[in-house]
DRENPA-3360 file (N, C-alpha, C; in nm, 2 decimals, always signed):
BEGIN
1 = XXXXXXXX = +2.28/+6.93/+4.95/+2.24/+7.01/+4.97/+2.17/+7.12/+4.84 ~ +2.07/+7.19/+4.90/+2.01/+7.28/+4.82/+1.99/+7.45/+4.82 ~ +1.98/+7.46/+4.70/+2.03/+7.61/+4.66/+1.91/+7.65/+4.60 ~ +1.85/+7.77/+4.63/+1.70/+7.78/+4.55/+1.78/+7.93/+4.45 ~ +1.70/+7.95/+4.32/+1.75/+8.08/+4.25/+1.63/+8.11/+4.23 ~ +1.62/+8.25/+4.29/+1.51/+8.33/+4.28/+1.45/+8.48/+4.27 ~ +1.34/+8.58/+4.26/+1.37/+8.70/+4.18/+1.25/+8.68/+4.16 ~ +1.23/+8.83/+4.10/+1.03/+8.85/+4.06/+1.06/+8.80/+3.91;
9 = XXXXXXXX = +0.90/+8.81/+3.87/+0.92/+8.75/+3.75/+1.00/+8.81/+3.64 ~ +1.01/+8.75/+3.51/+1.14/+8.80/+3.43/+1.26/+8.82/+3.41 ~ +1.34/+8.74/+3.55/+1.49/+8.80/+3.58/+1.58/+8.69/+3.53 ~ +1.53/+8.57/+3.49/+1.60/+8.53/+3.39/+1.61/+8.36/+3.51 ~ +1.52/+8.34/+3.59/+1.61/+8.20/+3.66/+1.61/+8.11/+3.57 ~ +1.50/+8.09/+3.51/+1.49/+7.94/+3.45/+1.58/+7.94/+3.31 ~ +1.63/+8.04/+3.28/+1.74/+8.04/+3.16/+1.88/+7.98/+3.29 ~ +1.89/+8.05/+3.38/+2.01/+7.99/+3.48/+2.01/+7.86/+3.52;
17 = XXXXXXXX = +1.89/+7.79/+3.58/+1.85/+7.70/+3.59/+1.94/+7.62/+3.47 ~ +1.86/+7.60/+3.36/+1.87/+7.54/+3.26/+2.03/+7.51/+3.22 ~ +2.09/+7.62/+3.23/+2.27/+7.66/+3.22/+2.28/+7.54/+3.32 ~ +2.25/+7.55/+3.46/+2.32/+7.44/+3.52/+2.27/+7.34/+3.53 ~ +2.14/+7.30/+3.47/+2.13/+7.18/+3.43/+2.24/+7.12/+3.26 ~ +2.26/+7.20/+3.25/+2.36/+7.16/+3.08/+2.51/+7.16/+3.15 ~ +2.53/+7.20/+3.32/+2.69/+7.14/+3.36/+2.65/+7.06/+3.42 ~ +2.56/+7.00/+3.45/+2.56/+6.82/+3.52/+2.47/+6.87/+3.63;
25 = XXXXXXXX = +2.43/+6.95/+3.71/+2.41/+6.98/+3.78/+2.19/+6.93/+3.82 ~ +2.20/+6.87/+3.94/+2.06/+6.84/+3.97/+1.93/+6.99/+3.95 ~ +1.89/+6.98/+3.92/+1.79/+7.13/+3.90/+1.64/+7.05/+3.94 ~ +1.56/+7.15/+3.97/+1.46/+7.12/+3.99/+1.36/+7.23/+3.94 ~ +1.28/+7.22/+3.82/+1.19/+7.32/+3.75/+1.08/+7.42/+3.84 ~ +1.05/+7.49/+3.78/+0.95/+7.55/+3.89/+0.83/+7.48/+3.82 ~ +0.76/+7.51/+3.71/+0.66/+7.39/+3.69/+0.54/+7.50/+3.67 ~ +0.55/+7.58/+3.75/+0.38/+7.67/+3.73/+0.34/+7.69/+3.62;
33 = XXXXXXXX = +0.43/+7.80/+3.51/+0.36/+7.80/+3.38/+0.32/+7.71/+3.31 ~ +0.36/+7.57/+3.32/+0.30/+7.40/+3.26/+0.20/+7.39/+3.32 ~ +0.18/+7.42/+3.45/+0.06/+7.35/+3.55/-0.08/+7.48/+3.46 ~ -0.02/+7.63/+3.49/-0.14/+7.71/+3.42/-0.14/+7.66/+3.25 ~ -0.06/+7.67/+3.21/-0.12/+7.62/+3.03/-0.21/+7.51/+3.00 ~ -0.14/+7.37/+3.11/-0.20/+7.26/+3.11/-0.36/+7.32/+3.14 ~ -0.41/+7.34/+3.29/-0.54/+7.37/+3.30/-0.64/+7.42/+3.24 ~ -0.60/+7.56/+3.13/-0.67/+7.63/+3.06/-0.66/+7.56/+2.93;
41 = XXXXXXXX = -0.60/+7.43/+2.87/-0.65/+7.38/+2.78/-0.73/+7.31/+2.82 ~ -0.71/+7.21/+2.96/-0.80/+7.11/+2.98/-0.91/+7.16/+3.04 ~ -0.92/+7.29/+3.12/-1.11/+7.39/+3.14/-1.13/+7.50/+3.09 ~ -1.01/+7.51/+3.07/-1.07/+7.65/+2.95/-1.05/+7.78/+3.06 ~ -1.03/+7.77/+3.17/-0.99/+7.82/+3.24/-0.85/+7.90/+3.34 ~ -0.86/+7.97/+3.34/-0.70/+8.04/+3.43/-0.72/+7.99/+3.57 ~ -0.59/+7.92/+3.62/-0.66/+7.82/+3.77/-0.56/+7.96/+3.83 ~ -0.57/+8.06/+3.82/-0.53/+8.21/+3.90/-0.64/+8.26/+3.95;
49 = XXXXXXXX = -0.76/+8.23/+3.86/-0.89/+8.31/+3.87/-0.92/+8.29/+4.06 ~ -0.91/+8.15/+4.12/-0.88/+8.14/+4.19/-0.75/+8.13/+4.26 ~ -0.72/+8.21/+4.32/-0.58/+8.27/+4.39/-0.54/+8.16/+4.49 ~ -0.62/+8.16/+4.57/-0.64/+8.07/+4.70/-0.58/+7.93/+4.69 ~ -0.73/+7.89/+4.60/-0.68/+7.74/+4.52/-0.57/+7.70/+4.48 ~ -0.56/+7.81/+4.39/-0.40/+7.81/+4.30/-0.29/+7.81/+4.41 ~ -0.26/+7.88/+4.46/-0.16/+7.90/+4.56/-0.19/+7.83/+4.64 ~ -0.24/+7.74/+4.73/-0.24/+7.61/+4.79/-0.16/+7.45/+4.71;
57 = XXXXXXXX = -0.22/+7.47/+4.60/-0.18/+7.36/+4.51/-0.02/+7.39/+4.47 ~ +0.02/+7.52/+4.45/+0.16/+7.56/+4.44/+0.25/+7.53/+4.53 ~ +0.18/+7.54/+4.65/+0.24/+7.53/+4.79/+0.27/+7.39/+4.81 ~ +0.18/+7.30/+4.76/+0.20/+7.16/+4.79/+0.32/+7.13/+4.66 ~ +0.35/+7.17/+4.54/+0.42/+7.13/+4.46/+0.59/+7.20/+4.53 ~ +0.56/+7.28/+4.56/+0.68/+7.34/+4.63/+0.76/+7.29/+4.74 ~ +0.68/+7.21/+4.82/+0.70/+7.11/+4.93/+0.74/+6.96/+4.86 ~ +0.68/+6.96/+4.74/+0.67/+6.78/+4.69/+0.88/+6.81/+4.63;
65 = XXXXXXXX = +0.87/+6.95/+4.59/+1.00/+6.97/+4.53/+1.11/+6.96/+4.61 ~ +1.09/+7.00/+4.71/+1.20/+7.01/+4.82/+1.22/+6.86/+4.86 ~ +1.13/+6.80/+4.87/+1.17/+6.65/+4.96/+1.17/+6.57/+4.84 ~ +1.23/+6.63/+4.68/+1.31/+6.50/+4.57/+1.43/+6.51/+4.61 ~ +1.49/+6.59/+4.70/+1.65/+6.60/+4.73/+1.68/+6.57/+4.90 ~ +1.56/+6.50/+4.91/+1.59/+6.42/+5.07/+1.66/+6.33/+5.08 ~ +1.83/+6.36/+5.13/+1.91/+6.21/+5.15/+2.03/+6.20/+5.04 ~ +1.95/+6.33/+4.98/+2.11/+6.31/+4.82/+2.19/+6.35/+4.85;
73 = XXXXXXXX = +2.29/+6.35/+4.82/+2.43/+6.43/+4.85/+2.49/+6.53/+4.75 ~ +2.43/+6.51/+4.62/+2.46/+6.65/+4.53/+2.39/+6.76/+4.55 ~ +2.47/+6.86/+4.47/+2.42/+7.02/+4.48/+2.27/+7.02/+4.40 ~ +2.17/+7.01/+4.45/+2.02/+7.05/+4.36/+2.01/+7.21/+4.40 ~ +1.97/+7.26/+4.22/+1.92/+7.40/+4.21/+1.79/+7.42/+4.20 ~ +1.71/+7.51/+4.25/+1.57/+7.50/+4.27/+1.52/+7.62/+4.16 ~ +1.45/+7.62/+4.09/+1.40/+7.76/+3.98/+1.24/+7.76/+4.11 ~ +1.28/+7.88/+4.18/+1.21/+7.93/+4.29/+1.17/+7.80/+4.41;
81 = XXXXXXXX = +1.16/+7.88/+4.53/+1.18/+7.76/+4.62/+1.02/+7.81/+4.76 ~ +1.03/+7.73/+4.86/+0.89/+7.76/+4.88/+0.85/+7.87/+4.96 ~ +0.94/+7.95/+4.99/+0.92/+8.09/+5.05/+0.88/+8.19/+4.95 ~ +0.93/+8.17/+4.84/+0.86/+8.26/+4.74/+0.70/+8.24/+4.72 ~ +0.62/+8.11/+4.72/+0.48/+8.11/+4.78/+0.43/+8.17/+4.86 ~ +0.50/+8.19/+4.97/+0.42/+8.30/+5.10/+0.45/+8.39/+5.06 ~ +0.60/+8.46/+4.94/+0.53/+8.58/+4.89/+0.47/+8.59/+4.80 ~ +0.43/+8.50/+4.75/+0.28/+8.52/+4.63/+0.16/+8.50/+4.67;
89 = XXXXXXXX = +0.14/+8.47/+4.86/+0.01/+8.44/+4.92/-0.01/+8.62/+4.98 ~ +0.12/+8.65/+4.99/+0.14/+8.80/+5.06/+0.11/+8.91/+5.00 ~ +0.16/+8.86/+4.86/+0.15/+8.98/+4.76/-0.03/+8.98/+4.70 ~ -0.08/+8.88/+4.68/-0.21/+8.83/+4.66/-0.30/+8.89/+4.73 ~ -0.26/+8.90/+4.85/-0.35/+8.85/+4.96/-0.42/+8.72/+4.99 ~ -0.35/+8.62/+4.97/-0.41/+8.51/+4.96/-0.38/+8.42/+5.08 ~ -0.47/+8.31/+5.13/-0.42/+8.33/+5.26/-0.27/+8.17/+5.22 ~ -0.15/+8.18/+5.33/-0.07/+8.08/+5.34/-0.17/+7.96/+5.39;
97 = XXXXXXXX = -0.13/+7.84/+5.27/-0.19/+7.69/+5.33/-0.16/+7.69/+5.49 ~ -0.27/+7.61/+5.50/-0.24/+7.56/+5.69/-0.09/+7.50/+5.69 ~ -0.07/+7.48/+5.75/+0.06/+7.36/+5.79/+0.18/+7.44/+5.70 ~ +0.19/+7.54/+5.61/+0.30/+7.53/+5.51/+0.41/+7.67/+5.60 ~ +0.33/+7.73/+5.65/+0.50/+7.84/+5.74/+0.56/+7.73/+5.80 ~ +0.51/+7.66/+5.84/+0.58/+7.54/+5.98/+0.66/+7.46/+5.85 ~ +0.60/+7.39/+5.72/+0.68/+7.36/+5.68/+0.83/+7.44/+5.64 ~ +0.80/+7.61/+5.58/+0.89/+7.68/+5.59/+1.00/+7.68/+5.65;
105 = XXXXXXXX = +0.96/+7.69/+5.80/+1.06/+7.68/+5.91/+1.15/+7.59/+5.91 ~ +1.10/+7.45/+5.91/+1.15/+7.32/+5.88/+1.22/+7.23/+5.80 ~ +1.22/+7.34/+5.74/+1.26/+7.26/+5.57/+1.39/+7.38/+5.51 ~ +1.49/+7.38/+5.52/+1.58/+7.53/+5.52/+1.65/+7.50/+5.38 ~ +1.67/+7.60/+5.31/+1.78/+7.59/+5.19/+1.94/+7.64/+5.26 ~ +2.00/+7.55/+5.17/+2.12/+7.60/+5.24/+2.17/+7.68/+5.20 ~ +2.12/+7.77/+5.03/+2.20/+7.95/+4.99/+2.08/+7.95/+4.89 ~ +2.07/+8.09/+4.89/+1.94/+8.14/+4.78/+2.07/+8.26/+4.73;
113 = XXXXXXXX = +2.01/+8.23/+4.62/+2.02/+8.35/+4.52/+1.99/+8.45/+4.43 ~ +1.96/+8.55/+4.45/+1.82/+8.62/+4.43/+1.90/+8.69/+4.28 ~ +1.80/+8.68/+4.15/+1.82/+8.75/+4.06/+1.72/+8.90/+4.03 ~ +1.81/+9.02/+4.01/+1.70/+9.10/+4.05/+1.66/+9.15/+3.95 ~ +1.52/+9.22/+3.94/+1.48/+9.31/+3.84/+1.52/+9.35/+3.74 ~ +1.48/+9.30/+3.60/+1.59/+9.33/+3.45/+1.48/+9.33/+3.36 ~ +1.38/+9.46/+3.38/+1.28/+9.53/+3.30/+1.32/+9.45/+3.14 ~ +1.49/+9.52/+3.09/+1.48/+9.47/+2.93/+1.48/+9.34/+2.91;
121 = XXXXXXXX = +1.48/+9.26/+2.99/+1.43/+9.12/+2.94/+1.28/+9.04/+2.97 ~ +1.18/+9.11/+3.07/+1.09/+9.06/+3.10/+1.00/+9.10/+2.97 ~ +0.93/+8.95/+2.96/+0.85/+8.95/+2.84/+0.73/+8.90/+2.88 ~ +0.62/+9.01/+2.89/+0.53/+8.98/+2.89/+0.42/+8.89/+2.78 ~ +0.37/+8.80/+2.79/+0.22/+8.68/+2.72/+0.12/+8.65/+2.80 ~ +0.07/+8.55/+2.78/-0.05/+8.54/+2.83/-0.05/+8.41/+2.95 ~ +0.06/+8.38/+3.02/+0.06/+8.32/+3.12/+0.18/+8.45/+3.20 ~ +0.31/+8.49/+3.14/+0.31/+8.62/+3.23/+0.29/+8.77/+3.23;
129 = XXXXXXXX = +0.22/+8.76/+3.28/+0.13/+8.88/+3.26/+0.14/+9.05/+3.33 ~ +0.28/+8.98/+3.44/+0.30/+9.11/+3.51/+0.37/+9.21/+3.43 ~ +0.36/+9.35/+3.46/+0.41/+9.44/+3.40/+0.59/+9.48/+3.50 ~ +0.64/+9.57/+3.47/+0.74/+9.58/+3.49/+0.76/+9.66/+3.68 ~ +0.67/+9.66/+3.69/+0.66/+9.77/+3.86/+0.55/+9.63/+3.89 ~ +0.48/+9.57/+3.88/+0.46/+9.47/+3.96/+0.53/+9.32/+3.96 ~ +0.64/+9.34/+3.86/+0.76/+9.23/+3.89/+0.89/+9.23/+3.99 ~ +0.88/+9.38/+4.02/+0.93/+9.44/+4.09/+0.92/+9.46/+4.26;
137 = XXXXXXXX = +0.74/+9.47/+4.28/+0.66/+9.45/+4.39/+0.71/+9.26/+4.41 ~ +0.65/+9.19/+4.32/+0.69/+9.08/+4.44/+0.81/+9.03/+4.41 ~ +0.93/+9.10/+4.37/+1.07/+9.08/+4.39/+1.09/+9.11/+4.53 ~ +1.05/+9.24/+4.56/+1.04/+9.27/+4.70/+0.97/+9.15/+4.78 ~ +0.83/+9.15/+4.73/+0.78/+9.02/+4.87/+0.86/+8.96/+4.84 ~ +0.93/+8.84/+4.77/+0.97/+8.75/+4.76/+1.13/+8.79/+4.87 ~ +1.17/+8.89/+4.85/+1.36/+8.88/+4.94/+1.25/+8.98/+5.11 ~ +1.19/+9.05/+5.13/+1.16/+9.00/+5.25/+1.06/+8.88/+5.31;
145 = XXXXXXXX = +1.01/+8.83/+5.26/+1.02/+8.70/+5.33/+1.10/+8.59/+5.34 ~ +1.22/+8.58/+5.26/+1.34/+8.51/+5.29/+1.41/+8.60/+5.41 ~ +1.41/+8.72/+5.43/+1.51/+8.81/+5.52/+1.42/+8.76/+5.62 ~ +1.29/+8.78/+5.62/+1.26/+8.73/+5.81/+1.22/+8.61/+5.86 ~ +1.27/+8.52/+5.76/+1.33/+8.42/+5.85/+1.48/+8.36/+5.83 ~ +1.56/+8.45/+5.79/+1.70/+8.45/+5.83/+1.77/+8.41/+5.77 ~ +1.74/+8.44/+5.65/+1.85/+8.41/+5.50/+1.88/+8.53/+5.46 ~ +2.03/+8.51/+5.39/+2.11/+8.58/+5.36/+2.10/+8.59/+5.17;
153 = XXXXXXXX = +2.05/+8.67/+5.13/+2.02/+8.62/+5.02/+2.18/+8.68/+4.92 ~ +2.20/+8.66/+4.85/+2.31/+8.68/+4.75/+2.24/+8.72/+4.61 ~ +2.28/+8.86/+4.59/+2.24/+8.89/+4.47/+2.32/+8.85/+4.33 ~ +2.27/+8.80/+4.20/+2.35/+8.72/+4.12/+2.34/+8.88/+4.04 ~ +2.48/+8.91/+3.96/+2.48/+9.06/+3.86/+2.38/+9.02/+3.68 ~ +2.35/+9.11/+3.68/+2.27/+9.11/+3.56/+2.36/+9.13/+3.45 ~ +2.43/+9.00/+3.41/+2.50/+8.97/+3.30/+2.44/+8.82/+3.22 ~ +2.54/+8.78/+3.16/+2.51/+8.68/+3.05/+2.47/+8.52/+3.12;
161 = XXXXXXXX = +2.37/+8.48/+3.09/+2.34/+8.31/+3.16/+2.47/+8.24/+3.20 ~ +2.59/+8.28/+3.12/+2.70/+8.18/+3.13/+2.72/+8.24/+3.27 ~ +2.78/+8.36/+3.26/+2.83/+8.42/+3.34/+2.77/+8.43/+3.50 ~ +2.65/+8.41/+3.46/+2.59/+8.44/+3.63/+2.58/+8.28/+3.68 ~ +2.58/+8.16/+3.58/+2.61/+8.05/+3.62/+2.75/+8.02/+3.66 ~ +2.85/+8.04/+3.65/+2.97/+8.07/+3.68/+3.03/+8.13/+3.84 ~ +2.93/+8.28/+3.83/+2.88/+8.35/+3.95/+2.85/+8.25/+4.09 ~ +2.76/+8.20/+4.02/+2.71/+8.11/+4.16/+2.77/+8.00/+4.18;
169 = XXXXXXX = +2.83/+7.94/+4.10/+2.88/+7.77/+4.11/+3.05/+7.83/+4.21 ~ +3.09/+7.93/+4.13/+3.25/+8.00/+4.20/+3.22/+8.01/+4.39 ~ +3.06/+8.09/+4.42/+3.03/+8.13/+4.52/+3.03/+8.02/+4.60 ~ +2.92/+7.91/+4.54/+2.91/+7.78/+4.60/+3.06/+7.70/+4.66 ~ +3.10/+7.70/+4.56/+3.21/+7.55/+4.56/+3.35/+7.65/+4.62 ~ +3.38/+7.75/+4.65/+3.47/+7.84/+4.71/+3.46/+7.84/+4.89 ~ +3.32/+7.76/+4.93/+3.30/+7.75/+5.06/+3.38/+7.67/+5.11;
% end
């Protein structure tokens, strides 16, 4: 089973994913930050400057990430899903890569957990450059994209990371 942990920038997704991993669950990290840092180190350029090329690469990563759990029986948690990238393409007026929408429609997650905007924990740095307002706009784009394709997101409350993990696991395991 595959579950997405998503939301706008700086909502605590990675901390929640790390907590779920500490508890023994299979997790797929986002990896975007590491890619940006690596490309800046290798080329001296921020790969986001060419938004279309950047989104195309990240979309490929998301497709490969989804397929990592193919045929597996355990629960997988994803730090962002492939629909997130459709939302980012929309937000930045970048074309969705050819075939990506079909991939999304044909490769669905079993559940979606949304972490709401939380300006108090948003930490800007050289990679995470979004303002609180832009983080909210991205959050709305992500929700809209999942809803358009029939997902029913479950909002995770703004509580400590352990309580968030408990909330997600209790919801899944009670089914």
